[in-house]
py3Dmol code that shows the C-alpha trace and the ligand (Angstrom):
import py3Dmol

protein = """\
ATOM      1  CA  MET A   1      75.692  77.970 125.097  1.00  0.00           C
ATOM      2  CA  ARG A   2      75.167  79.361 121.669  1.00  0.00           C
ATOM      3  CA  ASN A   3      75.878  77.415 118.595  1.00  0.00           C
ATOM      4  CA  TRP A   4      75.202  73.985 120.185  1.00  0.00           C
ATOM      5  CA  PHE A   5      73.318  73.018 117.078  1.00  0.00           C
ATOM      6  CA  GLY A   6      76.325  73.836 114.938  1.00  0.00           C
ATOM      7  CA  MET A   7      78.716  72.310 117.342  1.00  0.00           C
ATOM      8  CA  LEU A   8      77.073  69.048 118.109  1.00  0.00           C
ATOM      9  CA  ILE A   9      74.339  68.217 115.657  1.00  0.00           C
ATOM     10  CA  ILE A  10      76.187  68.972 112.405  1.00  0.00           C
ATOM     11  CA  PRO A  11      79.258  66.973 113.120  1.00  0.00           C
ATOM     12  CA  PHE A  12      76.927  64.276 114.427  1.00  0.00           C
ATOM     13  CA  ILE A  13      75.083  64.170 111.281  1.00  0.00           C
ATOM     14  CA  LEU A  14      78.296  64.053 109.159  1.00  0.00           C
ATOM     15  CA  LEU A  15      79.709  61.375 111.303  1.00  0.00           C
ATOM     16  CA  PHE A  16      76.991  59.043 110.069  1.00  0.00           C
ATOM     17  CA  SER A  17      76.859  60.353 106.598  1.00  0.00           C
ATOM     18  CA  THR A  18      79.328  59.029 103.792  1.00  0.00           C
ATOM     19  CA  ASN A  19      81.625  61.897 104.589  1.00  0.00           C
ATOM     20  CA  GLY A  20      82.237  60.683 108.169  1.00  0.00           C
ATOM     21  CA  ILE A  21      84.206  57.712 106.986  1.00  0.00           C
ATOM     22  CA  ALA A  22      87.497  59.154 108.398  1.00  0.00           C
ATOM     23  CA  SER A  23      86.292  57.903 111.818  1.00  0.00           C
ATOM     24  CA  SER A  24      84.848  54.596 110.835  1.00  0.00           C
ATOM     25  CA  GLY A  25      88.063  52.696 110.340  1.00  0.00           C
ATOM     26  CA  HIS A  26      88.550  53.498 106.699  1.00  0.00           C
ATOM     27  CA  SER A  27      90.647  56.661 107.359  1.00  0.00           C
ATOM     28  CA  GLU A  28      93.708  54.939 105.771  1.00  0.00           C
ATOM     29  CA  ARG A  29      91.882  55.096 102.513  1.00  0.00           C
ATOM     30  CA  MET A  30      91.285  58.879 102.550  1.00  0.00           C
ATOM     31  CA  PRO A  31      94.060  60.745 100.837  1.00  0.00           C
ATOM     32  CA  LYS A  32      95.675  63.341 103.079  1.00  0.00           C
ATOM     33  CA  LYS A  33      94.127  66.685 102.596  1.00  0.00           C
ATOM     34  CA  ILE A  34      95.489  69.622 104.754  1.00  0.00           C
ATOM     35  CA  GLY A  35      93.390  72.700 105.109  1.00  0.00           C
ATOM     36  CA  ILE A  36      93.541  76.083 107.182  1.00  0.00           C
ATOM     37  CA  LEU A  37      90.523  77.644 108.627  1.00  0.00           C
ATOM     38  CA  LEU A  38      90.949  81.267 109.608  1.00  0.00           C
ATOM     39  CA  VAL A  39      88.485  82.333 112.235  1.00  0.00           C
ATOM     40  CA  ALA A  40      87.856  86.024 113.055  1.00  0.00           C
ATOM     41  CA  PHE A  41      85.235  87.671 115.247  1.00  0.00           C
ATOM     42  CA  GLY A  42      84.161  89.215 111.992  1.00  0.00           C
ATOM     43  CA  SER A  43      83.077  92.792 111.105  1.00  0.00           C
ATOM     44  CA  SER A  44      80.290  94.325 109.018  1.00  0.00           C
ATOM     45  CA  GLU A  45      82.422  97.467 108.336  1.00  0.00           C
ATOM     46  CA  ALA A  46      83.747  97.680 104.784  1.00  0.00           C
ATOM     47  CA  SER A  47      86.981  99.261 106.220  1.00  0.00           C
ATOM     48  CA  ALA A  48      87.680  95.892 108.122  1.00  0.00           C
ATOM     49  CA  GLN A  49      88.013  94.001 104.841  1.00  0.00           C
ATOM     50  CA  VAL A  50      91.483  95.569 104.337  1.00  0.00           C
ATOM     51  CA  SER A  51      92.641  93.618 107.494  1.00  0.00           C
ATOM     52  CA  PHE A  52      90.981  90.325 106.496  1.00  0.00           C
ATOM     53  CA  ASP A  53      92.392  90.556 102.958  1.00  0.00           C
ATOM     54  CA  ASN A  54      95.905  91.282 104.283  1.00  0.00           C
ATOM     55  CA  ILE A  55      95.736  88.274 106.565  1.00  0.00           C
ATOM     56  CA  ASP A  56      94.403  86.043 103.658  1.00  0.00           C
ATOM     57  CA  ARG A  57      97.285  87.176 101.455  1.00  0.00           C
ATOM     58  CA  LYS A  58      99.982  86.698 104.063  1.00  0.00           C
ATOM     59  CA  VAL A  59      98.756  83.163 104.909  1.00  0.00           C
ATOM     60  CA  LYS A  60      98.683  82.233 101.282  1.00  0.00           C
ATOM     61  CA  GLU A  61     102.171  83.552 100.861  1.00  0.00           C
ATOM     62  CA  ALA A  62     103.446  81.512 103.816  1.00  0.00           C
ATOM     63  CA  TYR A  63     101.513  78.260 102.934  1.00  0.00           C
ATOM     64  CA  PRO A  64     100.893  78.468  99.204  1.00  0.00           C
ATOM     65  CA  ASP A  65      99.795  74.826  98.805  1.00  0.00           C
ATOM     66  CA  ILE A  66      97.282  74.798 101.517  1.00  0.00           C
ATOM     67  CA  PRO A  67      93.578  75.687 100.827  1.00  0.00           C
ATOM     68  CA  ILE A  68      92.230  78.499 103.046  1.00  0.00           C
ATOM     69  CA  ARG A  69      88.724  78.781 104.332  1.00  0.00           C
ATOM     70  CA  TRP A  70      87.254  81.623 106.511  1.00  0.00           C
ATOM     71  CA  ALA A  71      84.713  81.708 109.351  1.00  0.00           C
ATOM     72  CA  TYR A  72      83.305  84.516 111.604  1.00  0.00           C
ATOM     73  CA  THR A  73      82.379  83.693 115.204  1.00  0.00           C
ATOM     74  CA  SER A  74      79.918  86.512 115.616  1.00  0.00           C
ATOM     75  CA  ASN A  75      76.305  85.630 114.987  1.00  0.00           C
ATOM     76  CA  ILE A  76      75.257  89.332 114.820  1.00  0.00           C
ATOM     77  CA  ILE A  77      77.919  90.148 112.264  1.00  0.00           C
ATOM     78  CA  ARG A  78      77.084  87.116 110.128  1.00  0.00           C
ATOM     79  CA  GLU A  79      73.364  87.976 110.166  1.00  0.00           C
ATOM     80  CA  LYS A  80      74.218  91.580 109.196  1.00  0.00           C
ATOM     81  CA  LEU A  81      76.361  90.374 106.366  1.00  0.00           C
ATOM     82  CA  ALA A  82      73.691  87.868 105.297  1.00  0.00           C
ATOM     83  CA  LYS A  83      71.322  90.781 104.728  1.00  0.00           C
ATOM     84  CA  GLN A  84      73.785  92.203 102.308  1.00  0.00           C
ATOM     85  CA  SER A  85      74.023  88.790 100.531  1.00  0.00           C
ATOM     86  CA  LYS A  86      77.486  88.066 101.983  1.00  0.00           C
ATOM     87  CA  ILE A  87      77.440  84.577 103.465  1.00  0.00           C
ATOM     88  CA  LEU A  88      80.059  83.831 105.953  1.00  0.00           C
ATOM     89  CA  ASP A  89      80.110  80.599 107.852  1.00  0.00           C
ATOM     90  CA  SER A  90      80.333  80.112 111.548  1.00  0.00           C
ATOM     91  CA  PRO A  91      83.356  77.967 112.472  1.00  0.00           C
ATOM     92  CA  GLU A  92      81.065  74.855 113.161  1.00  0.00           C
ATOM     93  CA  VAL A  93      79.574  75.146 109.643  1.00  0.00           C
ATOM     94  CA  ALA A  94      82.870  75.726 108.015  1.00  0.00           C
ATOM     95  CA  LEU A  95      84.366  72.761 109.744  1.00  0.00           C
ATOM     96  CA  ALA A  96      81.367  70.654 108.691  1.00  0.00           C
ATOM     97  CA  ARG A  97      81.844  71.832 105.077  1.00  0.00           C
ATOM     98  CA  MET A  98      85.547  71.000 105.172  1.00  0.00           C
ATOM     99  CA  GLN A  99      84.627  67.574 106.389  1.00  0.00           C
ATOM    100  CA  ASP A 100      82.410  67.334 103.442  1.00  0.00           C
ATOM    101  CA  GLU A 101      85.164  68.502 101.166  1.00  0.00           C
ATOM    102  CA  LYS A 102      87.189  65.586 102.506  1.00  0.00           C
ATOM    103  CA  PHE A 103      89.873  67.480 104.453  1.00  0.00           C
ATOM    104  CA  THR A 104      91.691  65.089 106.749  1.00  0.00           C
ATOM    105  CA  HIS A 105      93.862  67.581 108.633  1.00  0.00           C
ATOM    106  CA  VAL A 106      92.740  71.039 109.536  1.00  0.00           C
ATOM    107  CA  ALA A 107      94.618  73.850 111.195  1.00  0.00           C
ATOM    108  CA  VAL A 108      92.058  76.180 112.718  1.00  0.00           C
ATOM    109  CA  GLN A 109      93.753  79.570 113.300  1.00  0.00           C
ATOM    110  CA  SER A 110      92.174  82.031 115.700  1.00  0.00           C
ATOM    111  CA  LEU A 111      92.592  85.632 114.497  1.00  0.00           C
ATOM    112  CA  HIS A 112      91.625  86.968 117.977  1.00  0.00           C
ATOM    113  CA  THR A 113      93.857  89.124 120.000  1.00  0.00           C
ATOM    114  CA  ILE A 114      93.690  87.420 123.237  1.00  0.00           C
ATOM    115  CA  ALA A 115      92.404  84.004 124.327  1.00  0.00           C
ATOM    116  CA  GLY A 116      89.056  85.346 125.644  1.00  0.00           C
ATOM    117  CA  SER A 117      85.579  84.056 125.471  1.00  0.00           C
ATOM    118  CA  GLU A 118      85.446  83.861 121.675  1.00  0.00           C
ATOM    119  CA  TYR A 119      88.636  81.917 121.586  1.00  0.00           C
ATOM    120  CA  HIS A 120      87.421  79.377 124.221  1.00  0.00           C
ATOM    121  CA  ASP A 121      84.080  78.973 122.408  1.00  0.00           C
ATOM    122  CA  LEU A 122      86.092  78.140 119.326  1.00  0.00           C
ATOM    123  CA  ARG A 123      88.253  75.763 121.324  1.00  0.00           C
ATOM    124  CA  ARG A 124      85.116  73.929 122.427  1.00  0.00           C
ATOM    125  CA  SER A 125      83.929  73.612 118.883  1.00  0.00           C
ATOM    126  CA  VAL A 126      87.186  72.321 117.643  1.00  0.00           C
ATOM    127  CA  GLY A 127      87.146  69.914 120.546  1.00  0.00           C
ATOM    128  CA  ALA A 128      83.738  68.642 119.543  1.00  0.00           C
ATOM    129  CA  PHE A 129      84.943  67.823 115.955  1.00  0.00           C
ATOM    130  CA  LYS A 130      88.072  66.272 117.427  1.00  0.00           C
ATOM    131  CA  MET A 131      85.835  64.082 119.650  1.00  0.00           C
ATOM    132  CA  MET A 132      83.588  63.031 116.822  1.00  0.00           C
ATOM    133  CA  GLY A 133      86.545  61.941 114.858  1.00  0.00           C
ATOM    134  CA  GLY A 134      85.483  63.840 111.706  1.00  0.00           C
ATOM    135  CA  PHE A 135      89.145  64.619 110.873  1.00  0.00           C
ATOM    136  CA  GLN A 136      92.251  62.670 111.366  1.00  0.00           C
ATOM    137  CA  LYS A 137      93.640  65.916 113.028  1.00  0.00           C
ATOM    138  CA  VAL A 138      92.019  69.223 113.887  1.00  0.00           C
ATOM    139  CA  ILE A 139      94.088  71.590 115.866  1.00  0.00           C
ATOM    140  CA  LEU A 140      93.543  75.232 117.033  1.00  0.00           C
ATOM    141  CA  GLY A 141      96.389  77.752 116.798  1.00  0.00           C
ATOM    142  CA  TYR A 142      97.041  80.480 119.400  1.00  0.00           C
ATOM    143  CA  PRO A 143      95.702  84.040 119.119  1.00  0.00           C
ATOM    144  CA  LEU A 144      97.890  87.074 118.733  1.00  0.00           C
ATOM    145  CA  MET A 145      99.095  87.069 122.405  1.00  0.00           C
ATOM    146  CA  ALA A 146      99.270  83.749 124.243  1.00  0.00           C
ATOM    147  CA  THR A 147     102.809  83.136 125.240  1.00  0.00           C
ATOM    148  CA  GLN A 148     105.424  85.493 126.686  1.00  0.00           C
ATOM    149  CA  GLU A 149     107.226  85.398 123.328  1.00  0.00           C
ATOM    150  CA  ASP A 150     104.022  86.613 121.649  1.00  0.00           C
ATOM    151  CA  MET A 151     103.838  89.376 124.156  1.00  0.00           C
ATOM    152  CA  GLN A 152     107.417  90.478 123.352  1.00  0.00           C
ATOM    153  CA  ARG A 153     106.661  90.374 119.674  1.00  0.00           C
ATOM    154  CA  THR A 154     103.461  92.331 120.136  1.00  0.00           C
ATOM    155  CA  VAL A 155     105.390  94.958 122.135  1.00  0.00           C
ATOM    156  CA  ASP A 156     107.851  95.287 119.252  1.00  0.00           C
ATOM    157  CA  ALA A 157     105.119  95.399 116.630  1.00  0.00           C
ATOM    158  CA  ILE A 158     103.419  98.260 118.490  1.00  0.00           C
ATOM    159  CA  LEU A 159     106.667 100.131 118.829  1.00  0.00           C
ATOM    160  CA  THR A 160     107.433  99.878 115.120  1.00  0.00           C
ATOM    161  CA  THR A 161     103.832 100.789 113.942  1.00  0.00           C
ATOM    162  CA  ILE A 162     102.943 103.705 116.141  1.00  0.00           C
ATOM    163  CA  PRO A 163     102.996 106.946 113.932  1.00  0.00           C
ATOM    164  CA  LYS A 164     106.384 108.145 113.138  1.00  0.00           C
ATOM    165  CA  GLU A 165     105.469 111.846 113.783  1.00  0.00           C
ATOM    166  CA  ARG A 166     104.645 111.179 117.474  1.00  0.00           C
ATOM    167  CA  LYS A 167     107.190 112.807 119.856  1.00  0.00           C
ATOM    168  CA  ALA A 168     108.357 111.069 123.044  1.00  0.00           C
ATOM    169  CA  ASP A 169     106.366 113.468 125.355  1.00  0.00           C
ATOM    170  CA  GLU A 170     103.115 112.657 123.496  1.00  0.00           C
ATOM    171  CA  ALA A 171     101.093 109.693 124.506  1.00  0.00           C
ATOM    172  CA  VAL A 172      99.960 106.802 122.517  1.00  0.00           C
ATOM    173  CA  VAL A 173      96.735 105.264 123.779  1.00  0.00           C
ATOM    174  CA  LEU A 174      95.737 101.827 122.437  1.00  0.00           C
ATOM    175  CA  MET A 175      92.091 100.810 122.575  1.00  0.00           C
ATOM    176  CA  GLY A 176      91.826  97.033 123.370  1.00  0.00           C
ATOM    177  CA  HIS A 177      88.503  95.363 123.228  1.00  0.00           C
ATOM    178  CA  GLY A 178      88.433  94.005 126.731  1.00  0.00           C
ATOM    179  CA  THR A 179      86.381  91.141 128.186  1.00  0.00           C
ATOM    180  CA  HIS A 180      84.779  89.747 131.361  1.00  0.00           C
ATOM    181  CA  HIS A 181      86.914  86.611 130.627  1.00  0.00           C
ATOM    182  CA  PRO A 182      89.976  86.145 133.050  1.00  0.00           C
ATOM    183  CA  SER A 183      92.382  86.704 130.135  1.00  0.00           C
ATOM    184  CA  ASN A 184      91.446  90.390 130.210  1.00  0.00           C
ATOM    185  CA  ALA A 185      94.566  90.716 132.331  1.00  0.00           C
ATOM    186  CA  PHE A 186      96.624  90.583 129.184  1.00  0.00           C
ATOM    187  CA  TYR A 187      95.866  94.234 128.489  1.00  0.00           C
ATOM    188  CA  ALA A 188      97.347  95.566 131.659  1.00  0.00           C
ATOM    189  CA  ALA A 189     100.253  93.120 131.243  1.00  0.00           C
ATOM    190  CA  LEU A 190     100.808  94.508 127.744  1.00  0.00           C
ATOM    191  CA  MET A 191     100.888  98.091 129.115  1.00  0.00           C
ATOM    192  CA  PHE A 192     103.357  97.117 131.726  1.00  0.00           C
ATOM    193  CA  GLN A 193     105.736  95.706 129.111  1.00  0.00           C
ATOM    194  CA  LEU A 194     105.242  98.571 126.755  1.00  0.00           C
ATOM    195  CA  GLN A 195     105.967 101.022 129.401  1.00  0.00           C
ATOM    196  CA  LEU A 196     109.299  99.376 130.261  1.00  0.00           C
ATOM    197  CA  LYS A 197     110.268 100.503 126.753  1.00  0.00           C
ATOM    198  CA  ASP A 198     108.229 103.695 126.354  1.00  0.00           C
ATOM    199  CA  PRO A 199     106.636 105.173 129.439  1.00  0.00           C
ATOM    200  CA  ASN A 200     104.040 107.257 127.454  1.00  0.00           C
ATOM    201  CA  ILE A 201     102.210 104.218 125.808  1.00  0.00           C
ATOM    202  CA  PHE A 202      98.898 103.369 127.374  1.00  0.00           C
ATOM    203  CA  VAL A 203      96.503 100.449 126.847  1.00  0.00           C
ATOM    204  CA  GLY A 204      92.854 100.789 127.739  1.00  0.00           C
ATOM    205  CA  THR A 205      89.802  98.620 126.861  1.00  0.00           C
ATOM    206  CA  VAL A 206      86.186  99.302 125.799  1.00  0.00           C
ATOM    207  CA  GLU A 207      84.592  96.447 127.646  1.00  0.00           C
ATOM    208  CA  GLY A 208      87.099  95.528 130.453  1.00  0.00           C
ATOM    209  CA  TYR A 209      89.970  96.879 132.610  1.00  0.00           C
ATOM    210  CA  PRO A 210      91.679  99.359 132.358  1.00  0.00           C
ATOM    211  CA  GLU A 211      88.839 101.705 131.499  1.00  0.00           C
ATOM    212  CA  ILE A 212      89.337 105.027 129.695  1.00  0.00           C
ATOM    213  CA  ASP A 213      88.739 106.966 133.004  1.00  0.00           C
ATOM    214  CA  LEU A 214      91.844 105.466 134.590  1.00  0.00           C
ATOM    215  CA  ILE A 215      93.785 106.063 131.353  1.00  0.00           C
ATOM    216  CA  LYS A 216      92.681 109.667 131.401  1.00  0.00           C
ATOM    217  CA  GLU A 217      93.834 110.086 135.095  1.00  0.00           C
ATOM    218  CA  LEU A 218      97.331 108.632 134.166  1.00  0.00           C
ATOM    219  CA  LEU A 219      97.597 111.000 131.175  1.00  0.00           C
ATOM    220  CA  LEU A 220      96.685 113.984 133.283  1.00  0.00           C
ATOM    221  CA  LYS A 221      99.143 112.967 136.111  1.00  0.00           C
ATOM    222  CA  LYS A 222     101.886 112.994 133.560  1.00  0.00           C
ATOM    223  CA  LYS A 223     100.663 116.294 132.063  1.00  0.00           C
ATOM    224  CA  ILE A 224     100.282 114.889 128.556  1.00  0.00           C
ATOM    225  CA  LYS A 225      99.111 117.470 126.119  1.00  0.00           C
ATOM    226  CA  LYS A 226      98.789 115.417 123.026  1.00  0.00           C
ATOM    227  CA  ALA A 227      97.742 111.692 122.424  1.00  0.00           C
ATOM    228  CA  TYR A 228      97.567 109.371 119.467  1.00  0.00           C
ATOM    229  CA  LEU A 229      94.500 107.069 119.715  1.00  0.00           C
ATOM    230  CA  LEU A 230      94.924 103.621 118.021  1.00  0.00           C
ATOM    231  CA  PRO A 231      92.701 100.573 117.976  1.00  0.00           C
ATOM    232  CA  PHE A 232      94.432  97.553 119.388  1.00  0.00           C
ATOM    233  CA  MET A 233      92.061  95.260 117.461  1.00  0.00           C
ATOM    234  CA  SER A 234      92.662  93.397 114.267  1.00  0.00           C
ATOM    235  CA  VAL A 235      90.160  95.668 112.389  1.00  0.00           C
ATOM    236  CA  ALA A 236      89.374  99.339 112.575  1.00  0.00           C
ATOM    237  CA  GLY A 237      85.617  98.529 112.828  1.00  0.00           C
ATOM    238  CA  ASP A 238      82.815  99.809 114.863  1.00  0.00           C
ATOM    239  CA  HIS A 239      84.640 100.200 118.149  1.00  0.00           C
ATOM    240  CA  ALA A 240      87.504 102.211 116.530  1.00  0.00           C
ATOM    241  CA  LYS A 241      85.157 104.442 114.537  1.00  0.00           C
ATOM    242  CA  ASN A 242      82.604 105.189 117.253  1.00  0.00           C
ATOM    243  CA  ASP A 243      83.747 104.285 120.607  1.00  0.00           C
ATOM    244  CA  MET A 244      87.303 105.520 120.083  1.00  0.00           C
ATOM    245  CA  ALA A 245      87.135 108.277 117.383  1.00  0.00           C
ATOM    246  CA  GLY A 246      83.336 109.128 117.283  1.00  0.00           C
ATOM    247  CA  ASP A 247      81.640 112.470 118.002  1.00  0.00           C
ATOM    248  CA  GLU A 248      79.629 111.093 120.895  1.00  0.00           C
ATOM    249  CA  GLU A 249      80.321 112.579 124.280  1.00  0.00           C
ATOM    250  CA  ASP A 250      81.588 109.208 125.616  1.00  0.00           C
ATOM    251  CA  SER A 251      83.993 108.396 122.880  1.00  0.00           C
ATOM    252  CA  TRP A 252      87.680 108.338 123.946  1.00  0.00           C
ATOM    253  CA  LEU A 253      88.299 111.281 121.539  1.00  0.00           C
ATOM    254  CA  SER A 254      85.632 113.302 123.398  1.00  0.00           C
ATOM    255  CA  ILE A 255      86.638 112.276 126.896  1.00  0.00           C
ATOM    256  CA  LEU A 256      90.301 113.018 126.330  1.00  0.00           C
ATOM    257  CA  THR A 257      89.633 116.245 124.338  1.00  0.00           C
ATOM    258  CA  ASN A 258      87.315 117.462 127.108  1.00  0.00           C
ATOM    259  CA  ALA A 259      90.203 116.829 129.565  1.00  0.00           C
ATOM    260  CA  GLY A 260      92.436 119.195 127.581  1.00  0.00           C
ATOM    261  CA  ILE A 261      94.417 116.597 125.604  1.00  0.00           C
ATOM    262  CA  ASN A 262      94.753 117.219 122.005  1.00  0.00           C
ATOM    263  CA  CYS A 263      93.874 113.886 120.256  1.00  0.00           C
ATOM    264  CA  VAL A 264      94.830 112.304 116.898  1.00  0.00           C
ATOM    265  CA  SER A 265      92.930 109.210 115.869  1.00  0.00           C
ATOM    266  CA  VAL A 266      94.531 106.672 113.770  1.00  0.00           C
ATOM    267  CA  LEU A 267      91.955 104.353 112.200  1.00  0.00           C
ATOM    268  CA  LYS A 268      94.076 101.309 111.340  1.00  0.00           C
ATOM    269  CA  GLY A 269      93.447  97.789 112.780  1.00  0.00           C
ATOM    270  CA  THR A 270      96.513  95.690 113.965  1.00  0.00           C
ATOM    271  CA  ALA A 271      95.932  93.261 111.054  1.00  0.00           C
ATOM    272  CA  GLU A 272      96.674  96.076 108.507  1.00  0.00           C
ATOM    273  CA  PHE A 273     100.320  95.818 109.684  1.00  0.00           C
ATOM    274  CA  VAL A 274     102.648  92.977 108.617  1.00  0.00           C
ATOM    275  CA  GLU A 275     104.300  93.092 112.050  1.00  0.00           C
ATOM    276  CA  PHE A 276     101.190  91.846 113.767  1.00  0.00           C
ATOM    277  CA  VAL A 277     100.020  89.590 110.885  1.00  0.00           C
ATOM    278  CA  ASP A 278     103.282  87.742 110.937  1.00  0.00           C
ATOM    279  CA  ILE A 279     102.600  86.675 114.600  1.00  0.00           C
ATOM    280  CA  TRP A 280      99.279  85.090 113.586  1.00  0.00           C
ATOM    281  CA  VAL A 281     100.788  83.535 110.376  1.00  0.00           C
ATOM    282  CA  ASP A 282     103.596  81.986 112.563  1.00  0.00           C
ATOM    283  CA  HIS A 283     100.892  80.596 114.835  1.00  0.00           C
ATOM    284  CA  VAL A 284      99.447  78.602 111.884  1.00  0.00           C
ATOM    285  CA  GLY A 285     102.634  76.878 111.900  1.00  0.00           C
ATOM    286  CA  GLY A 286     101.968  75.331 115.226  1.00  0.00           C
ATOM    287  CA  PRO A 287      99.151  73.105 114.157  1.00  0.00           C
ATOM    288  CA  LEU A 288     100.690  72.464 110.796  1.00  0.00           C
ATOM    289  CA  SER A 289     103.872  71.060 112.416  1.00  0.00           C
ATOM    290  CA  HIS A 290     101.677  68.208 113.744  1.00  0.00           C
ATOM    291  CA  PHE A 291     100.489  67.137 110.329  1.00  0.00           C
ATOM    292  CA  LYS A 292     103.765  65.770 108.985  1.00  0.00           C
TER     293      LYS A 292
END
"""
ligand_1 = """\
1
CO
Co 82.810 94.441 120.699
"""
view = py3Dmol.view(width=600, height=400)
view.addModel(protein, "pdb")
view.setStyle({"model": 0}, {"cartoon": {"style": "trace"}})
view.addModel(ligand_1, "xyz")
view.setStyle({"model": 1}, {"stick": {}})
view.zoomTo()
view.show()
C-alpha cells in the first residue's frame, strides 16, 4: 500500500529515538499533553480553504485548550500544494511530528464524509502508531456519517441548508464523491432517508453508485423541470467546479440541462455550513472522552 514508509518506518525510528520514551516504561514521567489532528482528503483549490478554516475555527471554539494540527491524506494534493510552497503533512508525518512534540494523547479526527478507503487507510496508520506505543493513547474519530444518529443529523443538516428559494416541485441533486469501497452504500441509504422527508431530493456520486444517468432518469420520470445541484463533499473543489458545474459535455450540469432540466449550481461544500461541521466537531469528543 502507499505510505508504508510513513506508516511504519517513521514511527519505528521515533520509537528508538529519545522521543519514543512513552513506550519504554518511562511514560509516567511524560506530562500529559493532549492534541487533535484533523485529517482531510485535502484540496488544491483556493475555494476549499473556506471549509478548512471553518472547521479549524469550530474545533478551536469547542476545545479551546487543545492544540490542533492538520494533515491531508492525498499525496497528489500535497505534491501540488508543495509546488506552491504550501507544505501539508500526511497523517503519518503529522503523527510523527506530534510524537516529537511530546504529545501523549492524540484524537485523530477524520474529516471525510463516509468511512471509505481514505478513512480505512487512516485507520491503519493510526493503528500502526498505536501498536508502536508512540503515544499513551491515539484514537480515531468517526467521519461525518458513521452511525444511524449521524445519518439522521446529516439528513437534518441537508434539509436546513438547501437553498431557501427552492420550491417543493423542484429537485435538489447532491453530488457525493462515491467509491469502490463497500461503504459506498451510504449514499443510496442517505437518499432513501432524505426522500422519506422530501421526495425530490436526490443523491448521486461521481465515482460510485448511484450514477448521474440513474438520477437523470428518476428526475425525468418525476417530470422535474428545475434542479439545484449541490456538492455533498466537505469542500467545493475540483469535482464541484468541473464534474458538477463545469461546461464540459459530461458535467452533471450539461447532462441534466441537455435532458431539459433547468439547473442551478450551488458551489458550497458541506464544511461551509455549521450544521455539518457540528457533526464532525462532536465526533472529536469521542476520542477525547477516553483521555480523562
Ligand atoms: Co475525487
